[in-house]
C-alpha positions, 0 to 999 in steps of 0.5 A: 515294512511294506514299501508302499506303506512307507511311501504313503506315510512320507507323502502324507507327512509332506502334505501336512507340512505344506498345508501348515506352511501355507496356513502360517504364511496367510496368518503372517501376511494378515498380520503384516498388512498396513491399515489405510493411511489417515487423511483430513478432507474438506469440502470445496466451498463456494463464496462471493468474492472480489478478485484483486491484483497486487502491485508494488508501490511507494508512499509519497507525500501529498505536499513536499516543500523546500524551505528557503529564506527570502532575505539574506543574513545570519541565522540567529535561532532554530526553533524546531527539532528534527522530525517534528510535526509542525503547523503552517505558520510556525516559526522555524528559523530566525534570521538576525533582524536588526538590519531589516528593522533599521531599514523598516524604521527609516522607511516608516519615518519617510512614509510619515513625512510624505503622509503629512505632506500629502494631507496638507496638499489639498488645502494648500492647492485650494489656497493656491499656495502650491502649484499643481506640479508640486501637488503631483510631486507630493502625491508621487513621493507619498506613493513611493514612500508607502511602497518602500515601507511595505517592502521593508515590512515584508523583509522584516517579516521574512526574517522569521522563516515560517512553515508553509504547510502542515507536516513533518520537518526534516533536520536543519541543514544550516544552523545558528551562525551560518549566513544564508542567501535570500536571493531569488534563484540562489536562496539557501536550502534550510530544511524540507517539510512533507505532509503526512496525512493523507499520503499518496501511493504510486504504483506501476500497473501492467497493461493487461491489468489496466485494460481489464480495470478500465473495461470494468470501470466503463461497464460500472461493474466495480464496487465503490464507496459512498463517495463513488470512489474505487477502493484500493488496499495496502500493506507494508512489508511487516503487515498482512491482510492489507489493513489500510483502506484507500481509494484510487485518485488517478491514472497517468495520461500515458503508458510507459512504452519502455515498461508497458505500464502506467502509473496509478496514484492512490490516496490513503489516510495516515492519521497514525503516521505509519505510512512514512513517505519513501516506504515500499508498500504492496497495494491491490486493486479490484479486477472483478465485480463481486461474484460466486467462486469455488475455493479450496485450501492451499494445502490441498494443491499439489504440483505435477510438473506444470499441472496443478492437482488435488486428490478427491475422496471417492464414495469408496474411500479411495482418493482420485487424481483431479487436475484443476485450473486455479485463480487468485489467492483468497486469504489462505484459500485458492480460487478454482476456475475448473476441475471441481464442483461445490461440495466435492471433498478433497484431501487437505492434510496427508497429501504426501502419504497417499497416491491415487487409487489408495484406500484411506481413512478420512476425517472431515476438517472442522470449518471455522465460523470466521471463514464463512461469508464474503471474502476478497481475493488477490493475485 
């Protein structure tokens, strides 16, 4: 065979093999190329909100009373159960009244004698049967007997120790058979009562929040209820959404220089008795007037070191990195101070699967009807 022909045949077969290899590689690469990842996007919403700032407080009773006897003696009876709701005037303890009853009976007899003498005094004086000095002495004895009778009556009444306020009573600290002292300044503590409805919640407010709040009050930019009171909201440790509504009662008259805070007192109704004095609670107060704000889903927010960002959807179905400045939370959403505009579409699901510049397949999230309307925000 001609050597030239052999070389030509070899090069032709080699070129065919290379061409087949390239075609196979292109086909395999096409088969291995992954489709764009699926993500869920949602538009940036604009709503009217009130920004709130949250603080930790403690529930306190409006009234709290230590129940002590006013006379001394032995406890004869306890007429309540621990934790019972009592009304003002209910009898809680009975102190053995026999001694006081005997004193009262004696004082009453003395009073009746003095009263009869006093009733005859005017006639006897007119008939000159007694002197003026004797008439004055009878009047003095009558007045003294009346005062002693009134005192004895009070002591007898005080053998029944009554509730001074409406509220919830604690346990009996001294029970039947124990001797109690009614001496002023050394009277025995029998129990305590706290009022239950309404209740106070006291919380320390930092200086920055207080100054902002005060400025809004002076500018009359805070909403109020029908009574002109500024609203405040509360939730307990096992609650969400701040279901309890109240109003601000007062601020203290000075800031604590050690903590840089001032004490706020709020009032809440407590008709179901859930707000037990002593409980910790979280309250929030308004720190803005009602205004429009941009809101995004919390799921859309990523963290890049100290920078917060979202991924926005471009017209070419790629995602772009967008730094944002954030404000307070709004029931699962977050206020955006800057970086976005109303209507921008951002990735809310699948953020971990994509990177800036990647092509994506976007699905729009369906908005709940309940999310429309005005919202409130908390820090």
